[in-house]
N, C-alpha and C positions, 0 to 999 in steps of 0.2 A: 078330053085327052089331048086334042090337038093344041089347045091353048097352053097346056103344060109343056108340050114339046117346043112351042115357039118361045116360051119364056126361058127355057133352058138354053135354047140356041142363042138368044140375045145375051144371056148371062155369060156364055162361053165366048162370044165375040167381045164383050166388055172386058173379060179377063185377059183376052189376047191383047187388047189395046193397052191395058195396064202393064202387062209384062213387057210389051214393046217399049213403053215409056220408061220402065225401070232399066231396061238394057241400054236405051239411048242415054239415060242419065249416067250409067256406068261408063259408057264410052267417052262421054264428055268429061267425066271425072278423071279418067286415065289420061286424056289429052292434056288437061290442065296440070295434072301432077307431073307429067313428062316435061312440060314447058318449065314448071317451077324447078324441077331437078336440073335441067340444062342451065337455067339462069344461075342457080346456086353454084353449080360446078364451074361455069366459065367466069363468073364474077369473083370467085375465090382465087383464081389464078392471076388476077391483076397484080397482086402483091406477092412476089415469089417467096418472100421470107416466111410469111405467116399464112400460107394457103390452107394448112390443116386446121388452124384455129378458126379461120373464116368458115370452113365447112362445118366445124363443130358448133359454131355460133348459129349458123343457119339451121342446123338440125335441132338444137335446143330450143330456139325460138319457134320453129315449126311444131315441135312437140307441145310446147306450152300453149300455143294458139289452138292447136287441134284439140287438146284436152279441154281447154276452156270452152271453146265453141261447141264441141261435142257434148260436154256435160250440160251446157245451157240448153241445147236443142233437145236433149233427152228430157230434161226437167220440163221444158215447154211442152213437149209431146205428152208427158204424163199429166200435166195440168189440164191441157186441152181434152185429153181423153176422159179424165175424171169429172171435170166441172162442166164442160160444154158439150161433150159427146160428139165432137168433130173428129171422127176417127181417121179420115183420109186427107186432112188438110196437109199435114207434114209428110205423110207417107208418099205422096205423089210429088213432093217438092224436090228440086234438084239439089239444094243445099243439104238436105237430110241424107241422100245417098252419097253425095260428095264427101261429107264428113265421115261416113262409114268407110269409104275407100281410102281416104287420107289417113285415118287412124290405123287401118290395117297395114298400109304402106309404111308408115313410120314404125310400127311394131316390127315389121319384117326387116327394116334397116337395122333396128336395134339388135335383133337376133343375129343378123349377119355380123355385126360388130362384135358381139359376144362370142360367136363361134370362131371368128378369125382371131380372137384374143387381141383386139385392138382397143382395149378399154382405156381410152385416153381421158375419161371423165374423172378418174381418180377417187371417186367416192362410191364404190360398189357396196352399198349397204341397203338397208330396208327402204330408205328414202328413194334411192335410184330405182329399186325394184318397183316401188309403188308408182312412181312417175312414169316409168317406161312400160309397165304392164297395163296401166289404165287405158292406153289406146286400144289394146286388145279387148278389154271389157266393153269399151264404148262401141267398137266396130262389131263385136259379137251381138250386143243388144240391138244395134241398128239393123244388121243383116237378119237377125231373127225376127225382128219386127216387120221388116220388108218382105221376107220370103217365107219363112217357116210358119209364122203366125198366119199369114195369108193362106197358105196351103191347108192349115188345120181348120180354120174357122170360116173360110169362104168357099 
């Protein structure tokens, strides 16, 4: 009976360290995203005539990069899970949680643009909806994999 209690205590301490690492990764992700936001904002004001287009260019490039890297890391995660059974290699990785936060952040910016009716992209059709809702799908998958899946199965 006492060995079972000790095993449960060690498992709880291990889960606490994992949660602490996830939270630390989220804080680092938010710091990097804030630095990127400030860089994009201040570098776009160098040219007074086209500052709106520069912000739009940074946003579109950020969405494209986040969707590409997010999709590739999810595919890599599924391949490692199915073939090699390394379940926690990517889950404890900083890049995995960073891409989840980044994709959620980009989707939130897109929602703000839509609600403020500042649709300067000019092609509000199914392609734009697909491109700009894919960060929501990627971040939902990553956060579900990091937090909800861990609560259910561990």
